[in-house]
MMTF fields as JSON, N, C-alpha, C and O atoms, coordinates in Angstrom:
{
  "mmtfVersion": "1.0.0",
  "mmtfProducer": "UNKNOWN",
  "numBonds": 383,
  "numAtoms": 384,
  "numGroups": 96,
  "numChains": 1,
  "numModels": 1,
  "chainsPerModel": [1],
  "groupsPerChain": [96],
  "chainIdList": ["A"],
  "bondAtomList": [4, 2, 8, 6, 12, 10, 16, 14, 20, 18, 24, 22, 28, 26, 32, 30, 36, 34, 40, 38, 44, 42, 48, 46, 52, 50, 56, 54, 60, 58, 64, 62, 68, 66, 72, 70, 76, 74, 80, 78, 84, 82, 88, 86, 92, 90, 96, 94, 100, 98, 104, 102, 108, 106, 112, 110, 116, 114, 120, 118, 124, 122, 128, 126, 132, 130, 136, 134, 140, 138, 144, 142, 148, 146, 152, 150, 156, 154, 160, 158, 164, 162, 168, 166, 172, 170, 176, 174, 180, 178, 184, 182, 188, 186, 192, 190, 196, 194, 200, 198, 204, 202, 208, 206, 212, 210, 216, 214, 220, 218, 224, 222, 228, 226, 232, 230, 236, 234, 240, 238, 244, 242, 248, 246, 252, 250, 256, 254, 260, 258, 264, 262, 268, 266, 272, 270, 276, 274, 280, 278, 284, 282, 288, 286, 292, 290, 296, 294, 300, 298, 304, 302, 308, 306, 312, 310, 316, 314, 320, 318, 324, 322, 328, 326, 332, 330, 336, 334, 340, 338, 344, 342, 348, 346, 352, 350, 356, 354, 360, 358, 364, 362, 368, 366, 372, 370, 376, 374, 380, 378],
  "bondOrderList": [1, 1, 1, 1, 1, 1, 1, 1, 1, 1, 1, 1, 1, 1, 1, 1, 1, 1, 1, 1, 1, 1, 1, 1, 1, 1, 1, 1, 1, 1, 1, 1, 1, 1, 1, 1, 1, 1, 1, 1, 1, 1, 1, 1, 1, 1, 1, 1, 1, 1, 1, 1, 1, 1, 1, 1, 1, 1, 1, 1, 1, 1, 1, 1, 1, 1, 1, 1, 1, 1, 1, 1, 1, 1, 1, 1, 1, 1, 1, 1, 1, 1, 1, 1, 1, 1, 1, 1, 1, 1, 1, 1, 1, 1, 1],
  "groupList": [{"groupName": "THR", "atomNameList": ["N", "CA", "C", "O"], "elementList": ["N", "C", "C", "O"], "formalChargeList": [0, 0, 0, 0], "bondAtomList": [1, 0, 2, 1, 3, 2], "bondOrderList": [1, 1, 2], "singleLetterCode": "T", "chemCompType": "L-PEPTIDE LINKING"}, {"groupName": "ASN", "atomNameList": ["N", "CA", "C", "O"], "elementList": ["N", "C", "C", "O"], "formalChargeList": [0, 0, 0, 0], "bondAtomList": [1, 0, 2, 1, 3, 2], "bondOrderList": [1, 1, 2], "singleLetterCode": "N", "chemCompType": "L-PEPTIDE LINKING"}, {"groupName": "PRO", "atomNameList": ["N", "CA", "C", "O"], "elementList": ["N", "C", "C", "O"], "formalChargeList": [0, 0, 0, 0], "bondAtomList": [1, 0, 2, 1, 3, 2], "bondOrderList": [1, 1, 2], "singleLetterCode": "P", "chemCompType": "L-PEPTIDE LINKING"}, {"groupName": "ASP", "atomNameList": ["N", "CA", "C", "O"], "elementList": ["N", "C", "C", "O"], "formalChargeList": [0, 0, 0, 0], "bondAtomList": [1, 0, 2, 1, 3, 2], "bondOrderList": [1, 1, 2], "singleLetterCode": "D", "chemCompType": "L-PEPTIDE LINKING"}, {"groupName": "SER", "atomNameList": ["N", "CA", "C", "O"], "elementList": ["N", "C", "C", "O"], "formalChargeList": [0, 0, 0, 0], "bondAtomList": [1, 0, 2, 1, 3, 2], "bondOrderList": [1, 1, 2], "singleLetterCode": "S", "chemCompType": "L-PEPTIDE LINKING"}, {"groupName": "ARG", "atomNameList": ["N", "CA", "C", "O"], "elementList": ["N", "C", "C", "O"], "formalChargeList": [0, 0, 0, 0], "bondAtomList": [1, 0, 2, 1, 3, 2], "bondOrderList": [1, 1, 2], "singleLetterCode": "R", "chemCompType": "L-PEPTIDE LINKING"}, {"groupName": "PHE", "atomNameList": ["N", "CA", "C", "O"], "elementList": ["N", "C", "C", "O"], "formalChargeList": [0, 0, 0, 0], "bondAtomList": [1, 0, 2, 1, 3, 2], "bondOrderList": [1, 1, 2], "singleLetterCode": "F", "chemCompType": "L-PEPTIDE LINKING"}, {"groupName": "GLU", "atomNameList": ["N", "CA", "C", "O"], "elementList": ["N", "C", "C", "O"], "formalChargeList": [0, 0, 0, 0], "bondAtomList": [1, 0, 2, 1, 3, 2], "bondOrderList": [1, 1, 2], "singleLetterCode": "E", "chemCompType": "L-PEPTIDE LINKING"}, {"groupName": "GLY", "atomNameList": ["N", "CA", "C", "O"], "elementList": ["N", "C", "C", "O"], "formalChargeList": [0, 0, 0, 0], "bondAtomList": [1, 0, 2, 1, 3, 2], "bondOrderList": [1, 1, 2], "singleLetterCode": "G", "chemCompType": "PEPTIDE LINKING"}, {"groupName": "HIS", "atomNameList": ["N", "CA", "C", "O"], "elementList": ["N", "C", "C", "O"], "formalChargeList": [0, 0, 0, 0], "bondAtomList": [1, 0, 2, 1, 3, 2], "bondOrderList": [1, 1, 2], "singleLetterCode": "H", "chemCompType": "L-PEPTIDE LINKING"}, {"groupName": "ILE", "atomNameList": ["N", "CA", "C", "O"], "elementList": ["N", "C", "C", "O"], "formalChargeList": [0, 0, 0, 0], "bondAtomList": [1, 0, 2, 1, 3, 2], "bondOrderList": [1, 1, 2], "singleLetterCode": "I", "chemCompType": "L-PEPTIDE LINKING"}, {"groupName": "CYS", "atomNameList": ["N", "CA", "C", "O"], "elementList": ["N", "C", "C", "O"], "formalChargeList": [0, 0, 0, 0], "bondAtomList": [1, 0, 2, 1, 3, 2], "bondOrderList": [1, 1, 2], "singleLetterCode": "C", "chemCompType": "L-PEPTIDE LINKING"}, {"groupName": "TYR", "atomNameList": ["N", "CA", "C", "O"], "elementList": ["N", "C", "C", "O"], "formalChargeList": [0, 0, 0, 0], "bondAtomList": [1, 0, 2, 1, 3, 2], "bondOrderList": [1, 1, 2], "singleLetterCode": "Y", "chemCompType": "L-PEPTIDE LINKING"}, {"groupName": "TRP", "atomNameList": ["N", "CA", "C", "O"], "elementList": ["N", "C", "C", "O"], "formalChargeList": [0, 0, 0, 0], "bondAtomList": [1, 0, 2, 1, 3, 2], "bondOrderList": [1, 1, 2], "singleLetterCode": "W", "chemCompType": "L-PEPTIDE LINKING"}, {"groupName": "GLN", "atomNameList": ["N", "CA", "C", "O"], "elementList": ["N", "C", "C", "O"], "formalChargeList": [0, 0, 0, 0], "bondAtomList": [1, 0, 2, 1, 3, 2], "bondOrderList": [1, 1, 2], "singleLetterCode": "Q", "chemCompType": "L-PEPTIDE LINKING"}, {"groupName": "LEU", "atomNameList": ["N", "CA", "C", "O"], "elementList": ["N", "C", "C", "O"], "formalChargeList": [0, 0, 0, 0], "bondAtomList": [1, 0, 2, 1, 3, 2], "bondOrderList": [1, 1, 2], "singleLetterCode": "L", "chemCompType": "L-PEPTIDE LINKING"}, {"groupName": "VAL", "atomNameList": ["N", "CA", "C", "O"], "elementList": ["N", "C", "C", "O"], "formalChargeList": [0, 0, 0, 0], "bondAtomList": [1, 0, 2, 1, 3, 2], "bondOrderList": [1, 1, 2], "singleLetterCode": "V", "chemCompType": "L-PEPTIDE LINKING"}, {"groupName": "ALA", "atomNameList": ["N", "CA", "C", "O"], "elementList": ["N", "C", "C", "O"], "formalChargeList": [0, 0, 0, 0], "bondAtomList": [1, 0, 2, 1, 3, 2], "bondOrderList": [1, 1, 2], "singleLetterCode": "A", "chemCompType": "L-PEPTIDE LINKING"}, {"groupName": "LYS", "atomNameList": ["N", "CA", "C", "O"], "elementList": ["N", "C", "C", "O"], "formalChargeList": [0, 0, 0, 0], "bondAtomList": [1, 0, 2, 1, 3, 2], "bondOrderList": [1, 1, 2], "singleLetterCode": "K", "chemCompType": "L-PEPTIDE LINKING"}],
  "groupTypeList": [0, 1, 2, 3, 4, 5, 0, 6, 2, 7, 0, 8, 9, 0, 10, 11, 7, 5, 10, 5, 7, 12, 13, 7, 14, 1, 8, 8, 15, 2, 16, 6, 8, 4, 2, 10, 7, 7, 14, 17, 7, 14, 17, 16, 7, 0, 16, 7, 3, 14, 17, 12, 0, 16, 14, 13, 6, 5, 1, 13, 5, 7, 15, 9, 2, 7, 1, 3, 5, 2, 12, 3, 16, 15, 15, 8, 15, 15, 8, 1, 10, 15, 5, 18, 7, 1, 14, 17, 17, 0, 16, 0, 16, 0, 16, 5],
  "groupIdList": [1, 2, 3, 4, 5, 6, 7, 8, 9, 10, 11, 12, 13, 14, 15, 16, 17, 18, 19, 20, 21, 22, 23, 24, 25, 26, 27, 28, 29, 30, 31, 32, 33, 34, 35, 36, 37, 38, 39, 40, 41, 42, 43, 44, 45, 46, 47, 48, 49, 50, 51, 52, 53, 54, 55, 56, 57, 58, 59, 60, 61, 62, 63, 64, 65, 66, 67, 68, 69, 70, 71, 72, 73, 74, 75, 76, 77, 78, 79, 80, 81, 82, 83, 84, 85, 86, 87, 88, 89, 90, 91, 92, 93, 94, 95, 96],
  "secStructList": [7, 7, 6, 6, 3, 3, 3, 3, 6, 6, 6, 6, 3, 3, 3, 3, 2, 2, 2, 2, 2, 2, 2, 2, 2, 6, 6, 2, 2, 2, 2, 2, 7, 7, 5, 1, 1, 7, 7, 3, 3, 3, 3, 7, 7, 1, 1, 1, 7, 7, 3, 3, 3, 3, 3, 7, 5, 1, 1, 7, 3, 3, 3, 7, 6, 6, 1, 7, 6, 6, 6, 6, 3, 3, 3, 7, 7, 2, 2, 2, 2, 2, 2, 2, 6, 6, 7, 7, 7, 7, 7, 7, 7, 7, 7, 7],
  "xCoordList": [10.015, 9.941, 8.985, 9.085, 8.085, 7.129, 7.84, 8.403, 7.835, 8.527, 7.893, 8.516, 6.657, 5.982, 6.201, 5.501, 7.176, 7.405, 8.814, 9.718, 8.973, 10.281, 10.364, 9.51, 11.412, 11.625, 12.696, 13.704, 12.475, 13.398, 14.202, 13.652, 15.506, 16.325, 16.331, 16.428, 16.228, 16.29, 15.079, 15.174, 13.935, 12.75, 12.294, 11.566, 12.726, 12.293, 10.897, 10.375, 10.273, 8.918, 8.937, 9.896, 7.844, 7.742, 6.57, 5.509, 6.782, 5.673, 5.462, 6.418, 4.202, 3.936, 2.703, 1.906, 2.581, 1.426, 1.064, 1.958, -0.19, -0.633, -0.003, 0.323, 0.172, 0.792, 2.242, 2.701, 2.978, 4.348, 4.344, 5.145, 3.456, 3.379, 3.145, 3.823, 2.181, 1.878, 3.075, 3.422, 3.701, 4.867, 5.969, 6.544, 6.262, 7.331, 6.991, 7.87, 5.72, 5.323, 5.08, 4.938, 5.032, 4.647, 5.64, 5.261, 6.887, 7.913, 8.775, 9.845, 8.336, 9.16, 9.618, 8.871, 10.846, 11.397, 11.371, 11.012, 11.731, 11.706, 10.309, 10.176, 9.271, 7.907, 7.232, 6.62, 7.335, 6.578, 7.394, 6.841, 8.691, 9.531, 9.423, 8.737, 10.095, 10.057, 8.857, 8.344, 8.405, 7.263, 7.656, 8.775, 6.7, 6.961, 6.096, 6.141, 5.309, 4.561, 4.145, 4.307, 3.611, 3.139, 1.738, 1.043, 1.326, -0.046, -1.011, -0.728, -2.156, -3.164, -4.528, -4.636, -5.563, -6.929, -7.213, -6.91, -7.793, -8.072, -9.355, -9.574, -10.191, -11.386, -10.937, -10.15, -11.452, -11.071, -12.326, -13.366, -12.241, -13.395, -13.717, -13.043, -14.748, -15.182, -16.698, -17.352, -17.243, -18.699, -19.21, -20.243, -18.471, -18.889, -18.598, -19.189, -17.672, -17.274, -16.919, -17.465, -15.99, -15.575, -14.074, -13.374, -13.585, -12.152, -11.447, -11.983, -10.235, -9.39, -8.027, -7.627, -7.309, -5.924, -5.128, -5.189, -4.395, -3.577, -2.152, -1.895, -1.237, 0.143, 0.724, 0.628, 1.324, 1.912, 3.335, 4.153, 3.599, 4.947, 5.246, 4.466, 6.356, 6.552, 5.389, 5.011, 4.819, 3.567, 2.593, 2.988, 1.351, 0.372, -0.439, -0.824, -0.702, -1.527, -2.548, -2.297, -3.715, -4.773, -5.088, -5.049, -5.397, -5.807, -7.329, -7.99, -7.889, -9.336, -9.649, -9.74, -9.817, -10.004, -11.282, -11.412, -12.227, -13.456, -13.221, -14.075, -12.073, -11.751, -10.874, -10.091, -11.009, -10.134, -8.742, -8.581, -7.727, -6.36, -6.292, -6.996, -5.551, -4.614, -5.243, -4.531, -6.561, -7.261, -7.584, -8.374, -6.968, -7.213, -6.245, -6.439, -5.213, -4.315, -4.369, -3.984, -4.85, -5.115, -4.334, -3.966, -4.097, -3.542, -4.513, -5.725, -4.008, -4.865, -5.368, -4.795, -6.42, -7.037, -6.559, -7.367, -5.251, -4.678, -5.181, -5.461, -5.298, -5.792, -7.185, -7.462, -8.077, -9.442, -9.447, -10.219, -8.595, -8.532, -8.065, -8.641, -7.016, -6.512, -7.546, -7.714, -8.244, -9.258, -10.393, -10.889, -10.797, -11.883, -11.514, -12.353, -10.263, -9.803, -9.432, -9.003, -9.603, -9.348, -7.914, -7.651, -6.977, -5.565, -4.913, -5.38, -3.855, -3.066, -1.874, -1.305, -1.504, -0.361, 0.643, 0.267, 1.907, 2.969, 3.659, 4.054, 3.802, 4.436, 5.704, 5.678, 6.808, 8.065, 8.38, 8.374, 8.656, 8.984, 10.427, 10.823, 11.215, 12.591, 12.691, 12.342, 13.166, 13.346, 14.813, 15.699, 15.053, 16.444, 16.693, 17.8],
  "yCoordList": [10.581, 9.525, 8.436, 7.974, 8.036, 6.982, 5.636, 5.286, 4.855, 3.567, 2.548, 1.539, 2.803, 1.91, 2.326, 1.854, 3.215, 3.69, 3.347, 3.131, 3.303, 3.103, 4.022, 3.99, 4.849, 5.766, 5.193, 4.662, 5.3, 4.8, 5.968, 6.823, 6.019, 7.155, 7.335, 8.458, 6.222, 6.316, 7.023, 7.582, 7.005, 7.699, 8.839, 9.731, 8.81, 9.817, 9.567, 10.399, 8.427, 8.117, 7.106, 6.354, 7.109, 6.326, 5.356, 5.682, 4.157, 3.223, 3.097, 3.186, 2.888, 2.795, 1.955, 1.646, 1.602, 0.92, -0.333, -1.124, -0.551, -1.81, -2.056, -3.197, -1.011, -1.236, -1.678, -2.56, -1.086, -1.54, -2.979, -3.791, -3.308, -4.668, -5.68, -6.705, -5.373, -6.264, -6.363, -7.457, -5.248, -5.194, -6.112, -6.898, -6.013, -6.814, -8.302, -9.142, -8.637, -10.032, -10.77, -11.993, -10.033, -10.656, -10.425, -10.417, -10.241, -10.217, -8.982, -9.008, -7.883, -6.681, -6.142, -6.14, -5.692, -5.008, -5.849, -5.315, -7.136, -7.901, -8.042, -8.105, -8.094, -8.286, -6.971, -6.845, -5.993, -4.748, -3.596, -2.674, -3.643, -2.503, -1.43, -1.608, -0.328, 0.78, 1.674, 1.68, 2.432, 3.324, 4.463, 4.973, 4.844, 5.954, 7.169, 8.182, 7.056, 8.194, 7.845, 6.705, 8.819, 8.605, 7.991, 8.017, 7.436, 6.946, 8.11, 9.227, 7.84, 8.882, 8.242, 7.078, 9.001, 8.551, 8.749, 9.8, 7.736, 7.826, 7.071, 5.973, 7.653, 6.956, 5.841, 6.056, 4.638, 3.461, 2.868, 2.817, 2.418, 1.821, 0.476, -0.523, 0.465, -0.744, -0.767, 0.182, -1.854, -1.945, -0.837, -0.222, -0.591, 0.435, 1.844, 2.813, 1.956, 3.24, 4.237, 5.339, 3.825, 4.681, 4.9, 4.276, 5.785, 6.075, 5.085, 4.678, 4.702, 3.81, 4.449, 5.309, 4.011, 4.408, 3.609, 2.379, 4.299, 3.631, 4.139, 5.238, 3.318, 3.749, 3.092, 1.879, 3.912, 3.418, 2.97, 3.693, 1.75, 1.205, 0.941, 1.309, 0.315, -0.137, -1.059, -1.172, -1.717, -2.461, -1.809, -1.476, -1.615, -0.834, -1.717, -2.826, -1.227, -1.919, -0.948, 0.254, -1.486, -0.699, -1.331, -2.552, -0.499, -0.969, -1.016, 0.008, -2.202, -2.413, -2.889, -4.095, -1.967, -2.352, -3.142, -3.759, -3.141, -3.911, -5.413, -6.217, -5.807, -7.215, -7.731, -6.979, -9.017, -9.656, -9.84, -9.939, -9.885, -10.164, -11.573, -12.429, -11.893, -11.041, -10.344, -9.774, -10.378, -9.826, -8.343, -7.797, -7.686, -6.261, -5.389, -4.177, -5.994, -5.274, -6.004, -7.169, -5.31, -5.942, -5.256, -4.085, -6.016, -5.407, -4.362, -4.577, -3.255, -2.227, -2.617, -3.486, -1.985, -2.263, -1.25, -0.577, -1.146, -0.139, -0.295, 0.702, -1.527, -1.751, -1.189, -0.563, -1.408, -0.873, 0.651, 1.278, 1.238, 2.7, 3.266, 4.227, 2.663, 3.152, 2.975, 3.854, 1.829, 1.599, 2.606, 3.152, 2.846, 3.793, 5.187, 5.909, 5.559, 6.881, 6.89, 7.913, 5.731, 5.602, 5.966, 6.678, 5.449, 5.675, 4.35, 3.287, 4.415, 3.229, 3.171, 4.204, 1.986, 1.803, 0.871, -0.115, 1.187, 0.321, -0.266, 0.457, -1.57, -2.25, -2.919, -3.635, -2.686, -3.337, -4.318, -3.953, -5.553, -6.581, -6.994, -7.312, -6.99, -7.441, -8.746, -8.81, -9.786, -11.096, -11.231, -11.033, -11.572, -11.73, -13.151, -13.493],
  "zCoordList": [17.975, 16.969, 17.443, 18.58, 16.601, 16.907, 16.86, 15.823, 17.971, 17.962, 17.02, 16.689, 16.586, 15.646, 14.201, 13.306, 13.965, 12.601, 12.143, 12.95, 10.837, 10.217, 9.014, 8.128, 8.994, 7.884, 6.964, 7.43, 5.666, 4.664, 4.118, 3.423, 4.423, 3.977, 2.463, 1.968, 1.722, 0.258, -0.344, -1.437, 0.358, -0.162, 0.745, 0.308, 2.014, 2.976, 3.525, 4.266, 3.177, 3.624, 4.762, 4.938, 5.536, 6.756, 6.675, 6.142, 7.216, 7.416, 8.914, 9.685, 9.338, 10.768, 11.052, 10.166, 12.316, 12.874, 12.084, 11.781, 11.74, 11.135, 9.766, 9.438, 8.967, 7.66, 7.839, 7.114, 8.792, 9.045, 9.542, 9.08, 10.477, 11.008, 9.88, 9.797, 9.022, 7.897, 6.964, 6.517, 6.67, 5.791, 6.325, 5.572, 7.619, 8.222, 8.281, 8.093, 8.541, 8.708, 7.395, 7.386, 6.291, 5.03, 3.895, 2.724, 4.237, 3.187, 3.132, 2.523, 3.758, 3.834, 2.492, 1.514, 2.467, 1.298, 0.021, -1.028, 0.051, -1.205, -1.817, -3.039, -0.983, -1.477, -1.819, -2.88, -0.934, -1.082, -1.639, -2.238, -1.447, -1.8, -0.737, 0.269, -0.958, -0.004, -0.296, -1.415, 0.713, 0.486, -0.449, -0.406, -1.295, -2.218, -1.887, -2.585, -0.816, -0.261, 1.156, 1.59, 1.879, 3.239, 3.238, 2.222, 4.389, 4.534, 4.373, 4.805, 3.746, 3.556, 3.396, 3.009, 3.692, 3.431, 1.953, 1.388, 1.332, -0.096, -0.402, 0.111, -1.228, -1.692, -2.618, -3.541, -2.355, -3.122, -3.721, -3.064, -4.964, -5.63, -4.977, -5.226, -4.144, -3.459, -3.444, -3.876, -2.945, -2.817, -1.902, -2.169, -0.818, 0.145, -0.357, 0.119, -1.333, -1.888, -0.785, -0.724, 0.086, 1.194, 1.142, 0.345, 1.992, 2.047, 2.958, 3.989, 2.565, 3.351, 3.515, 2.731, 4.56, 4.7, 3.68, 3.66, 2.847, 1.834, 1.932, 2.423, 1.457, 1.34, 0.106, -0.08, -0.731, -1.965, -1.705, -1.136, -2.144, -2.165, -3.638, -4.516, -3.89, -5.264, -5.605, -6.771, -4.603, -4.721, -3.749, -2.632, -4.128, -3.382, -2.44, -2.808, -1.221, -0.237, 0.342, 0.429, 0.743, 1.39, 2.739, 2.884, 3.719, 5.039, 5.094, 4.921, 5.335, 5.443, 6.862, 7.096, 7.811, 9.215, 9.473, 10.53, 8.539, 8.741, 8.549, 8.924, 7.97, 7.761, 8.895, 9.475, 9.208, 10.187, 9.601, 8.385, 10.479, 10.054, 9.484, 10.022, 8.494, 7.772, 6.582, 5.755, 6.48, 5.316, 5.462, 4.691, 6.461, 6.665, 5.86, 5.762, 5.289, 4.395, 3.057, 2.962, 2.024, 0.735, -0.385, -0.289, -1.439, -2.64, -3.153, -3.13, -3.606, -4.176, -5.554, -6.211, -5.978, -7.268, -8.301, -8.94, -8.461, -9.345, -10.777, -11.441, -11.259, -12.615, -12.811, -13.834, -11.833, -11.934, -11.924, -12.65, -11.111, -11.039, -12.378, -12.888, -12.944, -14.226, -15.331, -16.176, -15.325, -16.345, -16.192, -17.177, -14.948, -14.688, -15.17, -15.709, -14.977, -15.404, -16.889, -17.423, -17.555, -18.983, -19.336, -20.305, -18.508, -18.751, -19.122, -18.714, -19.879, -20.205, -19.257, -18.905, -18.853, -17.965, -18.629, -19.262, -18.479, -18.959, -17.748, -16.834, -17.743, -16.627, -17.133, -18.134, -16.442, -16.769, -15.661, -14.485, -16.022, -15.049, -15.266, -16.388, -14.202, -14.27, -13.508, -12.329, -14.173, -13.537, -13.172, -14.004, -11.905, -11.442, -11.053, -10.637]
}
């Protein structure tokens, strides 16, 4: 078991290394939610148009190692991706 990782029994997915560090230091479960998939390399629509390590949570984050901390973990551009793919998205917000 990697000591820099945390597995969520409710989803079976793991966060580790810099994404886990950022997750813990910036609000954890209430802010990001639990992971809904594992970390993976993914092409992201950016100026550089290159692949980044991404991990989907209830809220999506991307790892940008070319940026200094804390700007190396950024909100994903999900809206741009959906628009580019010409898909409609429905968002439900629950206020507690």
